[in-house]
A tleap script that builds the chain and sets N, CA, C and O, in Angstrom:
source leaprc.protein.ff14SB
mol = sequence {
  NMET ASN SER GLN LYS HIE ILE PHE LEU ARG
  PRO TRP GLN ASP ILE GLU ALA TRP GLU LEU
  LEU LYS GLU LYS ALA GLU LEU ASP GLU SER
  ILE GLY ASN ALA GLU LEU LEU SER ILE GLY
  GLN GLU VAL ALA GLN GLU CYS GLY GLY LYS
  PRO LEU ALA VAL VAL THR ILE ALA SER SER
  LEU LYS ASN LYS ARG ILE SER LYS TRP LYS
  ILE VAL SER GLN GLU LEU ARG ASN PRO ALA
  PRO THR VAL MET HIE LYS ALA ILE TYR ARG
  PRO ILE GLU VAL SER TYR GLN LYS PHE LYS
  CARG
}
set mol.1.N position { -30.143 -38.963 1.765 }
set mol.1.CA position { -28.843 -38.589 2.289 }
set mol.1.C position { -28.492 -37.198 1.790 }
set mol.1.O position { -28.414 -36.970 0.583 }
set mol.2.N position { -28.286 -36.289 2.691 }
set mol.2.CA position { -27.965 -34.911 2.351 }
set mol.2.C position { -26.467 -34.694 2.563 }
set mol.2.O position { -26.010 -34.530 3.694 }
set mol.3.N position { -25.720 -34.695 1.481 }
set mol.3.CA position { -24.267 -34.600 1.618 }
set mol.3.C position { -23.706 -33.241 1.195 }
set mol.3.O position { -22.489 -33.060 1.147 }
set mol.4.N position { -24.575 -32.302 0.894 }
set mol.4.CA position { -24.093 -30.985 0.505 }
set mol.4.C position { -23.717 -30.173 1.731 }
set mol.4.O position { -24.427 -30.162 2.737 }
set mol.5.N position { -22.603 -29.505 1.623 }
set mol.5.CA position { -22.153 -28.645 2.705 }
set mol.5.C position { -22.289 -27.202 2.233 }
set mol.5.O position { -21.810 -26.846 1.156 }
set mol.6.N position { -22.937 -26.383 3.035 }
set mol.6.CA position { -23.121 -24.977 2.688 }
set mol.6.C position { -21.976 -24.165 3.267 }
set mol.6.O position { -21.658 -24.262 4.452 }
set mol.7.N position { -21.374 -23.375 2.421 }
set mol.7.CA position { -20.295 -22.499 2.846 }
set mol.7.C position { -20.764 -21.074 2.610 }
set mol.7.O position { -21.113 -20.706 1.489 }
set mol.8.N position { -20.771 -20.291 3.644 }
set mol.8.CA position { -21.222 -18.914 3.548 }
set mol.8.C position { -20.011 -17.993 3.471 }
set mol.8.O position { -19.111 -18.054 4.308 }
set mol.9.N position { -20.007 -17.147 2.457 }
set mol.9.CA position { -18.925 -16.192 2.270 }
set mol.9.C position { -19.414 -14.805 2.642 }
set mol.9.O position { -20.514 -14.397 2.270 }
set mol.10.N position { -18.605 -14.107 3.360 }
set mol.10.CA position { -18.969 -12.743 3.743 }
set mol.10.C position { -18.698 -11.802 2.567 }
set mol.10.O position { -17.762 -12.021 1.798 }
set mol.11.N position { -19.505 -10.769 2.428 }
set mol.11.CA position { -19.193 -9.755 1.416 }
set mol.11.C position { -17.864 -9.090 1.757 }
set mol.11.O position { -17.497 -8.981 2.926 }
set mol.12.N position { -17.165 -8.658 0.750 }
set mol.12.CA position { -15.898 -7.976 0.969 }
set mol.12.C position { -16.139 -6.601 1.559 }
set mol.12.O position { -17.164 -5.971 1.303 }
set mol.13.N position { -15.193 -6.151 2.342 }
set mol.13.CA position { -15.216 -4.783 2.863 }
set mol.13.C position { -14.946 -3.822 1.707 }
set mol.13.O position { -14.385 -4.213 0.683 }
set mol.14.N position { -15.349 -2.568 1.878 }
set mol.14.CA position { -15.140 -1.563 0.829 }
set mol.14.C position { -13.675 -1.444 0.430 }
set mol.14.O position { -13.373 -1.289 -0.753 }
set mol.15.N position { -12.767 -1.512 1.387 }
set mol.15.CA position { -11.342 -1.365 1.081 }
set mol.15.C position { -10.841 -2.540 0.246 }
set mol.15.O position { -10.000 -2.359 -0.635 }
set mol.16.N position { -11.349 -3.739 0.513 }
set mol.16.CA position { -10.961 -4.912 -0.281 }
set mol.16.C position { -11.489 -4.786 -1.710 }
set mol.16.O position { -10.785 -5.090 -2.673 }
set mol.17.N position { -12.726 -4.337 -1.832 }
set mol.17.CA position { -13.316 -4.143 -3.159 }
set mol.17.C position { -12.553 -3.065 -3.932 }
set mol.17.O position { -12.318 -3.204 -5.133 }
set mol.18.N position { -12.170 -1.992 -3.238 }
set mol.18.CA position { -11.428 -0.899 -3.862 }
set mol.18.C position { -10.064 -1.389 -4.353 }
set mol.18.O position { -9.651 -1.042 -5.460 }
set mol.19.N position { -9.371 -2.178 -3.561 }
set mol.19.CA position { -8.067 -2.709 -3.963 }
set mol.19.C position { -8.208 -3.605 -5.194 }
set mol.19.O position { -7.381 -3.543 -6.104 }
set mol.20.N position { -9.247 -4.434 -5.227 }
set mol.20.CA position { -9.486 -5.301 -6.377 }
set mol.20.C position { -9.827 -4.478 -7.616 }
set mol.20.O position { -9.326 -4.758 -8.705 }
set mol.21.N position { -10.674 -3.468 -7.454 }
set mol.21.CA position { -11.033 -2.611 -8.584 }
set mol.21.C position { -9.797 -1.904 -9.146 }
set mol.21.O position { -9.612 -1.842 -10.361 }
set mol.22.N position { -8.960 -1.375 -8.263 }
set mol.22.CA position { -7.737 -0.706 -8.727 }
set mol.22.C position { -6.854 -1.656 -9.525 }
set mol.22.O position { -6.299 -1.286 -10.559 }
set mol.23.N position { -6.734 -2.875 -9.036 }
set mol.23.CA position { -5.902 -3.869 -9.725 }
set mol.23.C position { -6.466 -4.218 -11.101 }
set mol.23.O position { -5.742 -4.191 -12.096 }
set mol.24.N position { -7.745 -4.542 -11.158 }
set mol.24.CA position { -8.353 -5.002 -12.414 }
set mol.24.C position { -8.532 -3.887 -13.436 }
set mol.24.O position { -8.468 -4.137 -14.639 }
set mol.25.N position { -8.757 -2.653 -12.970 }
set mol.25.CA position { -8.903 -1.523 -13.885 }
set mol.25.C position { -7.556 -0.852 -14.156 }
set mol.25.O position { -7.457 0.087 -14.946 }
set mol.26.N position { -6.529 -1.356 -13.484 }
set mol.26.CA position { -5.169 -0.813 -13.603 }
set mol.26.C position { -5.118 0.678 -13.269 }
set mol.26.O position { -4.537 1.480 -14.000 }
set mol.27.N position { -5.739 1.018 -12.153 }
set mol.27.CA position { -5.683 2.392 -11.645 }
set mol.27.C position { -4.460 2.545 -10.757 }
set mol.27.O position { -4.151 1.672 -9.946 }
set mol.28.N position { -3.781 3.645 -10.919 }
set mol.28.CA position { -2.595 3.925 -10.123 }
set mol.28.C position { -2.861 5.182 -9.312 }
set mol.28.O position { -3.083 6.254 -9.876 }
set mol.29.N position { -2.841 5.056 -8.002 }
set mol.29.CA position { -3.127 6.201 -7.138 }
set mol.29.C position { -2.106 7.327 -7.302 }
set mol.29.O position { -2.375 8.470 -6.933 }
set mol.30.N position { -0.958 7.010 -7.844 }
set mol.30.CA position { 0.074 8.038 -8.009 }
set mol.30.C position { -0.178 8.929 -9.230 }
set mol.30.O position { 0.554 9.896 -9.442 }
set mol.31.N position { -1.203 8.621 -10.037 }
set mol.31.CA position { -1.477 9.447 -11.218 }
set mol.31.C position { -1.997 10.823 -10.846 }
set mol.31.O position { -1.941 11.754 -11.649 }
set mol.32.N position { -2.499 10.949 -9.633 }
set mol.32.CA position { -2.928 12.250 -9.143 }
set mol.32.C position { -4.292 12.697 -9.636 }
set mol.32.O position { -4.644 13.864 -9.463 }
set mol.33.N position { -5.067 11.819 -10.238 }
set mol.33.CA position { -6.409 12.179 -10.693 }
set mol.33.C position { -7.399 11.884 -9.567 }
set mol.33.O position { -8.002 10.813 -9.517 }
set mol.34.N position { -7.550 12.838 -8.681 }
set mol.34.CA position { -8.388 12.654 -7.496 }
set mol.34.C position { -9.840 12.360 -7.856 }
set mol.34.O position { -10.489 11.560 -7.182 }
set mol.35.N position { -10.359 12.990 -8.904 }
set mol.35.CA position { -11.754 12.774 -9.284 }
set mol.35.C position { -11.966 11.334 -9.738 }
set mol.35.O position { -12.937 10.696 -9.331 }
set mol.36.N position { -11.076 10.816 -10.573 }
set mol.36.CA position { -11.203 9.441 -11.043 }
set mol.36.C position { -11.085 8.461 -9.878 }
set mol.36.O position { -11.840 7.491 -9.804 }
set mol.37.N position { -10.162 8.704 -8.991 }
set mol.37.CA position { -10.004 7.821 -7.839 }
set mol.37.C position { -11.232 7.847 -6.938 }
set mol.37.O position { -11.641 6.811 -6.413 }
set mol.38.N position { -11.818 9.018 -6.758 }
set mol.38.CA position { -13.034 9.141 -5.952 }
set mol.38.C position { -14.196 8.384 -6.587 }
set mol.38.O position { -14.933 7.671 -5.906 }
set mol.39.N position { -14.348 8.545 -7.888 }
set mol.39.CA position { -15.416 7.826 -8.598 }
set mol.39.C position { -15.164 6.324 -8.531 }
set mol.39.O position { -16.101 5.543 -8.364 }
set mol.40.N position { -13.913 5.922 -8.659 }
set mol.40.CA position { -13.566 4.508 -8.564 }
set mol.40.C position { -13.941 3.916 -7.215 }
set mol.40.O position { -14.422 2.785 -7.137 }
set mol.41.N position { -13.719 4.683 -6.154 }
set mol.41.CA position { -14.104 4.212 -4.825 }
set mol.41.C position { -15.616 4.068 -4.708 }
set mol.41.O position { -16.107 3.122 -4.091 }
set mol.42.N position { -16.356 5.006 -5.301 }
set mol.42.CA position { -17.824 4.914 -5.292 }
set mol.42.C position { -18.282 3.671 -6.040 }
set mol.42.O position { -19.163 2.948 -5.573 }
set mol.43.N position { -17.683 3.424 -7.199 }
set mol.43.CA position { -18.050 2.250 -8.002 }
set mol.43.C position { -17.779 0.977 -7.211 }
set mol.43.O position { -18.625 0.084 -7.164 }
set mol.44.N position { -16.616 0.888 -6.595 }
set mol.44.CA position { -16.280 -0.301 -5.798 }
set mol.44.C position { -17.299 -0.513 -4.684 }
set mol.44.O position { -17.722 -1.641 -4.433 }
set mol.45.N position { -17.690 0.560 -4.024 }
set mol.45.CA position { -18.661 0.476 -2.943 }
set mol.45.C position { -20.028 0.033 -3.460 }
set mol.45.O position { -20.707 -0.762 -2.810 }
set mol.46.N position { -20.430 0.533 -4.607 }
set mol.46.CA position { -21.742 0.192 -5.164 }
set mol.46.C position { -21.833 -1.269 -5.617 }
set mol.46.O position { -22.928 -1.787 -5.835 }
set mol.47.N position { -20.682 -1.927 -5.758 }
set mol.47.CA position { -20.692 -3.345 -6.135 }
set mol.47.C position { -21.059 -4.240 -4.961 }
set mol.47.O position { -21.125 -5.460 -5.110 }
set mol.48.N position { -21.296 -3.653 -3.804 }
set mol.48.CA position { -21.852 -4.376 -2.665 }
set mol.48.C position { -20.974 -5.469 -2.075 }
set mol.48.O position { -21.487 -6.424 -1.493 }
set mol.49.N position { -19.655 -5.342 -2.217 }
set mol.49.CA position { -18.770 -6.342 -1.634 }
set mol.49.C position { -18.734 -7.653 -2.387 }
set mol.49.O position { -18.276 -8.664 -1.854 }
set mol.50.N position { -19.211 -7.650 -3.619 }
set mol.50.CA position { -19.240 -8.856 -4.444 }
set mol.50.C position { -18.068 -8.830 -5.426 }
set mol.50.O position { -18.076 -8.035 -6.366 }
set mol.51.N position { -17.059 -9.686 -5.225 }
set mol.51.CA position { -15.885 -9.677 -6.094 }
set mol.51.C position { -16.208 -9.853 -7.581 }
set mol.51.O position { -15.575 -9.218 -8.425 }
set mol.52.N position { -17.169 -10.691 -7.909 }
set mol.52.CA position { -17.532 -10.886 -9.311 }
set mol.52.C position { -18.003 -9.580 -9.932 }
set mol.52.O position { -17.628 -9.254 -11.059 }
set mol.53.N position { -18.817 -8.838 -9.207 }
set mol.53.CA position { -19.301 -7.551 -9.705 }
set mol.53.C position { -18.137 -6.576 -9.867 }
set mol.53.O position { -18.065 -5.862 -10.867 }
set mol.54.N position { -17.227 -6.537 -8.897 }
set mol.54.CA position { -16.076 -5.626 -8.959 }
set mol.54.C position { -15.213 -5.945 -10.174 }
set mol.54.O position { -14.842 -5.046 -10.929 }
set mol.55.N position { -14.894 -7.215 -10.363 }
set mol.55.CA position { -14.039 -7.619 -11.490 }
set mol.55.C position { -14.711 -7.300 -12.822 }
set mol.55.O position { -14.059 -6.817 -13.748 }
set mol.56.N position { -15.996 -7.566 -12.918 }
set mol.56.CA position { -16.717 -7.307 -14.165 }
set mol.56.C position { -16.716 -5.828 -14.500 }
set mol.56.O position { -16.404 -5.443 -15.627 }
set mol.57.N position { -17.058 -5.007 -13.539 }
set mol.57.CA position { -17.103 -3.560 -13.753 }
set mol.57.C position { -15.704 -3.015 -14.014 }
set mol.57.O position { -15.505 -2.242 -14.951 }
set mol.58.N position { -14.741 -3.408 -13.200 }
set mol.58.CA position { -13.372 -2.899 -13.353 }
set mol.58.C position { -12.804 -3.248 -14.717 }
set mol.58.O position { -12.153 -2.419 -15.353 }
set mol.59.N position { -13.046 -4.464 -15.167 }
set mol.59.CA position { -12.541 -4.876 -16.480 }
set mol.59.C position { -13.162 -4.056 -17.600 }
set mol.59.O position { -12.498 -3.727 -18.583 }
set mol.60.N position { -14.429 -3.731 -17.449 }
set mol.60.CA position { -15.100 -2.953 -18.495 }
set mol.60.C position { -14.689 -1.480 -18.463 }
set mol.60.O position { -14.822 -0.784 -19.470 }
set mol.61.N position { -14.196 -1.001 -17.332 }
set mol.61.CA position { -13.790 0.405 -17.210 }
set mol.61.C position { -12.300 0.636 -17.474 }
set mol.61.O position { -11.853 1.778 -17.573 }
set mol.62.N position { -11.552 -0.431 -17.584 }
set mol.62.CA position { -10.113 -0.324 -17.805 }
set mol.62.C position { -9.836 0.524 -19.050 }
set mol.62.O position { -10.368 0.262 -20.128 }
set mol.63.N position { -8.998 1.536 -18.877 }
set mol.63.CA position { -8.586 2.446 -19.958 }
set mol.63.C position { -9.723 3.293 -20.522 }
set mol.63.O position { -9.608 3.812 -21.632 }
set mol.64.N position { -10.805 3.440 -19.784 }
set mol.64.CA position { -11.917 4.277 -20.241 }
set mol.64.C position { -11.766 5.690 -19.688 }
set mol.64.O position { -11.111 5.909 -18.668 }
set mol.65.N position { -12.379 6.631 -20.373 }
set mol.65.CA position { -12.366 8.025 -19.936 }
set mol.65.C position { -13.192 8.195 -18.671 }
set mol.65.O position { -14.051 7.376 -18.346 }
set mol.66.N position { -12.908 9.272 -17.977 }
set mol.66.CA position { -13.608 9.551 -16.724 }
set mol.66.C position { -15.112 9.693 -16.950 }
set mol.66.O position { -15.899 9.388 -16.053 }
set mol.67.N position { -15.520 10.149 -18.129 }
set mol.67.CA position { -16.955 10.272 -18.422 }
set mol.67.C position { -17.654 8.915 -18.350 }
set mol.67.O position { -18.795 8.832 -17.897 }
set mol.68.N position { -16.987 7.859 -18.789 }
set mol.68.CA position { -17.572 6.511 -18.695 }
set mol.68.C position { -17.666 6.060 -17.238 }
set mol.68.O position { -18.647 5.433 -16.837 }
set mol.69.N position { -16.642 6.384 -16.454 }
set mol.69.CA position { -16.660 6.039 -15.034 }
set mol.69.C position { -17.839 6.724 -14.350 }
set mol.69.O position { -18.509 6.116 -13.515 }
set mol.70.N position { -18.093 7.979 -14.696 }
set mol.70.CA position { -19.208 8.716 -14.102 }
set mol.70.C position { -20.545 8.076 -14.470 }
set mol.70.O position { -21.436 7.963 -13.629 }
set mol.71.N position { -20.680 7.662 -15.721 }
set mol.71.CA position { -21.918 7.025 -16.173 }
set mol.71.C position { -22.165 5.744 -15.381 }
set mol.71.O position { -23.274 5.509 -14.899 }
set mol.72.N position { -21.135 4.924 -15.252 }
set mol.72.CA position { -21.274 3.664 -14.528 }
set mol.72.C position { -21.611 3.918 -13.061 }
set mol.72.O position { -22.467 3.239 -12.494 }
set mol.73.N position { -20.952 4.877 -12.455 }
set mol.73.CA position { -21.237 5.205 -11.062 }
set mol.73.C position { -22.701 5.598 -10.882 }
set mol.73.O position { -23.362 5.155 -9.943 }
set mol.74.N position { -23.191 6.422 -11.779 }
set mol.74.CA position { -24.597 6.853 -11.719 }
set mol.74.C position { -25.540 5.673 -11.949 }
set mol.74.O position { -26.530 5.519 -11.234 }
set mol.75.N position { -25.238 4.846 -12.939 }
set mol.75.CA position { -26.093 3.689 -13.235 }
set mol.75.C position { -26.180 2.736 -12.042 }
set mol.75.O position { -27.243 2.189 -11.750 }
set mol.76.N position { -25.057 2.546 -11.363 }
set mol.76.CA position { -25.052 1.643 -10.216 }
set mol.76.C position { -25.858 2.189 -9.043 }
set mol.76.O position { -26.330 1.425 -8.201 }
set mol.77.N position { -26.013 3.488 -8.986 }
set mol.77.CA position { -26.796 4.093 -7.899 }
set mol.77.C position { -28.291 4.119 -8.205 }
set mol.77.O position { -29.096 4.384 -7.313 }
set mol.78.N position { -28.673 3.848 -9.448 }
set mol.78.CA position { -30.097 3.825 -9.792 }
set mol.78.C position { -30.792 2.733 -8.994 }
set mol.78.O position { -30.206 1.681 -8.737 }
set mol.79.N position { -32.026 2.974 -8.605 }
set mol.79.CA position { -32.753 1.968 -7.826 }
set mol.79.C position { -32.884 0.658 -8.593 }
set mol.79.O position { -33.164 0.641 -9.792 }
set mol.80.N position { -32.676 -0.422 -7.880 }
set mol.80.CA position { -32.823 -1.754 -8.463 }
set mol.80.C position { -34.012 -2.435 -7.791 }
set mol.80.O position { -34.308 -2.149 -6.631 }
set mol.81.N position { -34.697 -3.330 -8.498 }
set mol.81.CA position { -35.901 -3.935 -7.951 }
set mol.81.C position { -35.697 -4.843 -6.735 }
set mol.81.O position { -36.581 -4.915 -5.882 }
set mol.82.N position { -34.566 -5.533 -6.631 }
set mol.82.CA position { -34.344 -6.427 -5.496 }
set mol.82.C position { -32.918 -6.293 -4.989 }
set mol.82.O position { -32.047 -5.760 -5.675 }
set mol.83.N position { -32.698 -6.776 -3.801 }
set mol.83.CA position { -31.353 -6.746 -3.225 }
set mol.83.C position { -30.392 -7.570 -4.076 }
set mol.83.O position { -29.279 -7.125 -4.356 }
set mol.84.N position { -30.806 -8.754 -4.486 }
set mol.84.CA position { -29.946 -9.614 -5.307 }
set mol.84.C position { -29.637 -8.939 -6.629 }
set mol.84.O position { -28.503 -8.994 -7.106 }
set mol.85.N position { -30.623 -8.308 -7.220 }
set mol.85.CA position { -30.415 -7.619 -8.485 }
set mol.85.C position { -29.370 -6.525 -8.325 }
set mol.85.O position { -28.471 -6.387 -9.154 }
set mol.86.N position { -29.492 -5.759 -7.266 }
set mol.86.CA position { -28.544 -4.667 -7.038 }
set mol.86.C position { -27.144 -5.197 -6.751 }
set mol.86.O position { -26.156 -4.655 -7.244 }
set mol.87.N position { -27.064 -6.241 -5.965 }
set mol.87.CA position { -25.770 -6.734 -5.520 }
set mol.87.C position { -24.974 -7.449 -6.608 }
set mol.87.O position { -23.750 -7.326 -6.656 }
set mol.88.N position { -25.634 -8.174 -7.460 }
set mol.88.CA position { -24.917 -8.979 -8.442 }
set mol.88.C position { -25.262 -8.591 -9.876 }
set mol.88.O position { -24.384 -8.230 -10.659 }
set mol.89.N position { -26.521 -8.667 -10.205 }
set mol.89.CA position { -26.897 -8.535 -11.604 }
set mol.89.C position { -26.764 -7.117 -12.142 }
set mol.89.O position { -26.366 -6.939 -13.293 }
set mol.90.N position { -27.079 -6.124 -11.359 }
set mol.90.CA position { -27.026 -4.735 -11.834 }
set mol.90.C position { -25.615 -4.319 -12.247 }
set mol.90.O position { -25.461 -3.745 -13.325 }
set mol.91.N position { -24.566 -4.580 -11.439 }
set mol.91.CA position { -23.224 -4.209 -11.886 }
set mol.91.C position { -22.809 -4.898 -13.180 }
set mol.91.O position { -22.169 -4.289 -14.037 }
set mol.92.N position { -23.175 -6.169 -13.318 }
set mol.92.CA position { -22.828 -6.891 -14.536 }
set mol.92.C position { -23.616 -6.336 -15.716 }
set mol.92.O position { -23.064 -6.139 -16.798 }
set mol.93.N position { -24.892 -6.086 -15.511 }
set mol.93.CA position { -25.738 -5.528 -16.558 }
set mol.93.C position { -25.201 -4.187 -17.045 }
set mol.93.O position { -25.137 -3.945 -18.250 }
set mol.94.N position { -24.818 -3.320 -16.122 }
set mol.94.CA position { -24.284 -2.006 -16.492 }
set mol.94.C position { -23.025 -2.168 -17.334 }
set mol.94.O position { -22.863 -1.487 -18.346 }
set mol.95.N position { -22.150 -3.050 -16.929 }
set mol.95.CA position { -20.895 -3.205 -17.674 }
set mol.95.C position { -21.167 -3.673 -19.109 }
set mol.95.O position { -20.541 -3.177 -20.046 }
set mol.96.N position { -22.064 -4.593 -19.283 }
set mol.96.CA position { -22.356 -5.069 -20.632 }
set mol.96.C position { -23.110 -4.047 -21.468 }
set mol.96.O position { -22.850 -3.909 -22.664 }
set mol.97.N position { -24.027 -3.341 -20.860 }
set mol.97.CA position { -24.784 -2.328 -21.602 }
set mol.97.C position { -23.880 -1.223 -22.129 }
set mol.97.O position { -24.038 -0.773 -23.265 }
set mol.98.N position { -22.945 -0.791 -21.314 }
set mol.98.CA position { -22.142 0.390 -21.658 }
set mol.98.C position { -20.899 0.090 -22.475 }
set mol.98.O position { -20.440 0.946 -23.230 }
set mol.99.N position { -20.337 -1.125 -22.339 }
set mol.99.CA position { -19.012 -1.329 -22.902 }
set mol.99.C position { -18.857 -2.542 -23.805 }
set mol.99.O position { -17.784 -2.726 -24.380 }
set mol.100.N position { -19.838 -3.343 -23.949 }
set mol.100.CA position { -19.701 -4.556 -24.765 }
set mol.100.C position { -20.414 -4.419 -26.089 }
set mol.100.O position { -21.073 -5.353 -26.545 }
set mol.101.N position { -20.289 -3.281 -26.697 }
set mol.101.CA position { -20.953 -3.052 -27.997 }
set mol.101.C position { -19.996 -3.260 -29.124 }
set mol.101.O position { -20.370 -3.114 -30.288 }
savepdb mol mol.pdb
quit
């Protein structure tokens, strides 16, 4: 008897990921730091529409200097061995490597 029901969730759109990242990292668009906001949008996009990745990265970047945001953005763009690795594990790995020391 197979009673499991599969529910497929769509990846979030970039704008949804960006809104979540802003909330969790406590970014305020009114601060006028265009460079930080631009990097934040790149980071949200690199999380591949995965809310868990966005929340993990955003939480680790909260109150960090722009230099840390740049490092994370670059790390997320580095080639990953598999699609799953890039979509889920890489963002989490980057956050722990850079900020959980």
